N, C-alpha and C positions, 0 to 999 in steps of 0.2 A: 503493500500501500504506500501512497506518495502522500506529501503532505509537503505543501509548500507555504511558508512562510513569508509574509509581505511586512517590510518594516526588520527583513534577517537582521540587521544590524544593531540593530535595536538591543537595550541593555538587560530586558526583560528574557529576551530566547535562550538564555540558558538555563534556565527552569522549564523550558518548555522541551530540553535535550534533556535536560535531569529527569525528568518524568519518564520522557521516551527511554530511554535507559532501564531504567524499572520494568518496563511491561516485557515480559516473555513469554505473553500467546502468540498464538499460530499467526491471528491478521492484526500483527503489530506493525509499523510503518518501519519500512525496510529503505525509504529512500525519502530525505531531508531536503528538500529543495529553500537554501535561502535568499531573498531576493531584496536588493535595497540598491536606491540612488546614489549611495557610498562606499566604493570600493574598499576605502581604509577602514571604516567601521565594521564591513562586513569580515576584511581580513585581521581583526582585533578579536570580535567575536570568536571567528574561527580555532583562534587560540585557545580561548576559554575553553572552549567544545572538545578539540582534541584531550586537554588537561582531566576535563569532566569523564571522559572513557576510560582514561587511564587511568584514575582511580577507581574508576567502577568496577575495572579489570573484566567487564565483560563487551564485546563490539555494538556498537551504536548504528543506527542507520546509516547507510552510504550520504555525505554530507556531500551539494554541490553548489556552489554559490554563484549567483547570476546578476545582472543589471538587467536584462532586457527583462521587460514584463509577462510579454508572452510567452515565451519560452520557458519560462518560472512556474507559468500557469499551465503550459500545454500539456493533456492527458492527466492532470494531476486527480486524487480523488476528494482530498482537504485544501479548503484554502484557510490560514489564518492569516486575518488582517490585522494588524497592530503598528501602524503607519502613524506618526507624527507631522501633519503639514506644519510649513513653517519652523519646524524643529524648535529645541525649548528656546530661544530668540524669541521667534511669536509666542510660547508661553508666558513670557515674562511680558511682554508689550499686552497681552490678555489682562493679566494681573494689575499692571501699572497704567495703564490706560483708564480701567474701573476707578480706582485709591486716587487714582487723581483730580476726579473728579465727585470724591467721595460718597461712591458706594462700593458695595462687595467687588473685590479682584482674586476672582478663583476659575481655578479650570473648566469646569463642567457647567458649574453653577452662576445662573446672572449673567450679566454681560459678557465675561468672559467665554463663558459658554456657547452664546451664542455666534461670539465673534468667530472663536473656534471651529463650529460647525460651518459658517460661512463658508472659509478658506477649504475647509475640507470634502464637502460636498462633493462638489465639483470632481474631482481625485477619485473620491469613491466612487461616484456613479462612471469614471469611465475605467475603472478596475472593475466592476459588474460586468462591464459591454465585454469587456478584455475575456471575464472567468466565460461569459454565455459561448462567446464565439468558442475558443480555444479547450475548454471543459466545461461544456454544457451537461456535465450528468453530476459537476462538484459540488457538493458543500461550502459555502462559505462561511467562517466563523468570525463574525468580529469584533475584536474588542478595542478598536479604535473610537476615542472620544470623537466628541459625546455619542457615546455609544448607541443610544436609542435613535438618535436624529441620522445617525449616519448609516445604522440599518435600516430605518425608513427608507432611506434615498434610495438605498442598494437595492431595497425589497422591489420597490417600482420597475428594475428591470429583471430581479432573481426571481421574484416571489418569494415562495417560503424553501430557497435553497438558501436565503442567507437567514443567520441565525445571530441575534445580540448575546453577548455574555460580559458578567462581570463575578466579580472575588465579592464583591460586597457581603451578599445577601447568607452567603454561605459563610463568611465568616464571622457573622450576625447567629447563625444558627449553630455552630460550634459553641460560641461562648453562650449562648443561651443554653444549652442542652449540658454544659458545664455546671452553672448553676443550679440547673435543676436535676442533675446527679444523673444524667439520662445518656443513653445509647442514642444517638442521633438518627440510625437506623428506625430505632422504634418508633419513631415522633413523625406525625404530619406537621409542617413548616406554615400557616398559613399567611401568606405574605402578598403583595399588590401594589399596584404603581407602576411607575415610569422607573428607568435608568437612574440611579441616586435621586429619588425620588419615590421611598416605599414603606410600606408600614407592615412588620409582623403582629398579627393581628390575633392568631391562635396557636396554640402549639398544642396538638391533640395526641393523647396515649390513650390507646382503645378505645377511643370514642371520647376521652373526657378531656375538656381545655384544661390545661393544669398553668397557662400564661397568669391567669388571675392569683394563684397563691405567691408564684416572682414577683408581680407588681406589687403585694402587700407584704412585701418582705424588705424592705429599705436595706439590709444589713447584704441580703444575697444579690440585689441590682448594683450595687455597689462594687460585687466582685467581676462584673462585667465593663468593657470601657462607654455601652451605652449608657450604662448607669450611672457611671461618672460625669460622663460628657454631657448628659441633659438633668440631671438629677432626679433620683428617686419619685421626689412629688409630683414631676413634670410626666413620666412615663405613667403613672397612676392616675393623674386627671384626666389624660387621653386614651389610655382603655389599650395603650400598645406600645409596642418597641419600634420605634423610626429606624428607617436606615440613616448610618452615621451623617451624611451629607443635608440632612435636614437641621442641622445642626444649625447652618449658615443660614436656614431659612427661620428656626423658631428663634434664634436669639443672632439678630443679625448686625445690631449695633457691638455689642460682645466682638462678634468675629472680626467686623472691619477693625475695631480697637485691637484687638489680638493682632492683627494681619500686620496695620502702622506700625504695634510697639517691637517688632521682631527684626532684625537687624537686614533680612535680607524678606523676598518671597520664597514660597516653594520654587516657585519657576527658579529664580536666582540662585538658590540653595543647588539644585539640580546641575541647572548650567554648568556651573563652577565647581561641583561635584564630578559628575560623568565627564566633563572637560579632563578632566586630569585622568580619569579613565582612559579615554579614548587616545589622547596627547601620549600616553604611555608613562607618565611622570612616575612619580615613588613606585618600586616594585615591579618597573616596565619588563624586567626579566622575569615575572611571573604572573601571565595575565592573568591564570585564575586569580590566585591570593590578591591583586588588586580588585579585581570584580568583587571576588567574597566582602571586604571588608567593605568597599563602596556599597554594596548590596544591603549589609549590616547594617550601615550609617543611614542609608535611604527609609528603611525600614523603620529603624528605632524612633525618626526623626517625621512620620506621616503624620497629619494634621497637627505637628505640634505645637502651633498658634492656639487651637482652639483646647488642646488639653492645657496650656499654661494659663488659658484665661480662663478654665472652670479649675483649675487643680487637680485634674483626672491622673496627673501622675505618668508614669513609665509604662509605655503598651506591655500587654502581658506576653513573656517568653512564649508562648504556643504561636503566637501572631506574626513574631520576627521570622520564620523559616524564610519567607518569601512565596511559599506555594500557596494557588489558590484559584487564579484563572486560566494557569497552566491547569490543572488538574480538571476544573470544568470541561474548559476547551476538549482534552481526552475522554474524560468519560462521554461526552455528548456523541465525540468520533466514535468509540465504543458501540455505544449504544443503536447505533445507525448502521456500523460496517460488520456488526455480529448477529445484528436483532434482537441484541439483548438489552431490555426495557428496564428504563432508569427514570427516574422523577428526579428534574432539574429546575431551579429558577432559571428562565430564559427571557430573550428581548425577542417576542415574537408579534405577528398581527393579532391584532387584536378580535375579529369575527365578532362576537357578542358577548365575550366575555365579561368584559364593562362596560356597563350601559353609559348612554351619553358619550360616546369616544366612534371615531368614524372606524366601521371596519378593517379598513384597511393601512389605521394609527399602530404601530408599534407600542408594545404596552413591556411592563415586567412582571412575568407571573410564574407560577408553578407549571410546567408542564409535564407532560409524556411521553418518552421519547423512545423510537425502536426506529427499525428498518425503515419506515415510511416516515420518517422524520418527527418532529416536535409537534403535541399537540396542546394548546392551553388546557386545563383541568378546568371546570366549572367552579365560579367563585361568588361567594356573597358578594353584593353594591361595598365600593368603597364608602366612610361615612362621609357626612357633608361637607366640613372641610377638606376633607381631602379627596371627593372626589371634586370639587371645585377648583382644588389647587391644579390637580393631575389637567384638568379639564383646559386651562388658562395656558400653563408650559405646553402642552400637547398641540393648543394654538400656537404659541409662539415657535415651536420646532418648525410645524409644518411651515409657516410664514418664511420662515428663515431657509429651510429646504427651496421655494419656492424662486426667493429672493439671488439664492445662489445659480438656481439652476436656468433661470432667468437673466441674472446679472443686473438686477434691479437693484439701485440704489436704493430706491424711494421703499422698495420693501424690506429689506435688512434695516432702514430705519424703523420701520414698522415694528419690526421682529425685535428690536431691542427696547423702542419706547415702550409697549405691551408686557415687556417681560414684569413681574412684581417688586423686582429687585431693581430697578433700574428707576430713577424716582421723576423723572422730566421728560419730555419731548426733545428738547436743548439739549441734556446730558446724552440722548441714547445719540444725537449727531455728532457731538463734539469728540464722543465716545467713537464713534464709525469713522468719521473724519481723521483722528488721531491716527488709527488700522492702518487707513488706505495709506498714510504717509510713512508709518514704521515697518509695515509688513509685507513684505514685494508680492507673496503667496497670495493675498485678498486683494489686490491691487488688479494682479493680473486677472481677477476673477470678476472684477468689476469696470476693467477697462481704465 
């Protein structure tokens, strides 16, 4: 089986390869194609993979490095898309352009997420067309952010053969299961929303919801990152455990203050940190050791600004191994390739799952997956406040997709202005103009 990774020079690719090395099944991936527009990054990641294989003591998939997209996807079985249009420099602009206007500067939430989507959607659409031409039977597993928006744009061409994934829900489920002293496989997690905008509403064990017991126990809640982040009182008030990214919504002023108080934004930190790794800086003689140190620092500092503001403390050791989305992707691949049924939280087209949203809108919900692909499981409607927020953000995402695919500056400003975390039309215009000036990949979209 062939797997093609788009963004093959990306920092997290070794996590995927690490998971592939542990697969000894008959239907394992035997050819891994890494595609990237930057040959130097590909070579650097290739050095890390070689060391991983040597340390594992097993033969991994044959690796091929490609800078031609059509050749990379030709005849492949699965495509894993994890690209970053505009690079980390674009992310820094996403953050700073918003912060300089006094609104939230974050990669996928608020103005930053809209701007990231505006420059990414056209590239994702071209990828979808290339896959459809050269690998029409392949499934595309999308981790490119903003994942819901990008998956929806690609689904207009690939239909149900593109599936979005995220590691946030499964990470939450693991933490909640530990707090409840549960075997995660014995519970049903009722989760619904959009990517980075979802809520865990019930945890069913033998048909009984055990989540209320957790919500009523402040001490247990404080053992999980979400409890420390949002506070036990707020979780009990809303009767659910929100995705960690909802902290930016429920505590917006605190979030802005925390980011502004930091020495650098998350994007600036990653640009400096990963720039050193790719340049070969300290530890250049051992690419794997340099990568692992950098990865550990990255995981430890994840959402550090929010944890500093709330006093949530350090991340749990179990959350620092860096695994998550890679395992979700491989479990999804195995379910399809082996007809091995699995239940996963995925980004798929809505159909009639969540009332009030278009059938072709991409949502993030539990799905059953087998050789026929993913199918969303039936769900209860979202609570009114959640449903209203999801409907508004989905309208913003769909407006941004239309803006990017038609090169409409007016629609781009509309998408920004209608986002609840952007405080005025004039703010939206200034952010968009700043992005056009500073991010070449965005200016190429809009002429």
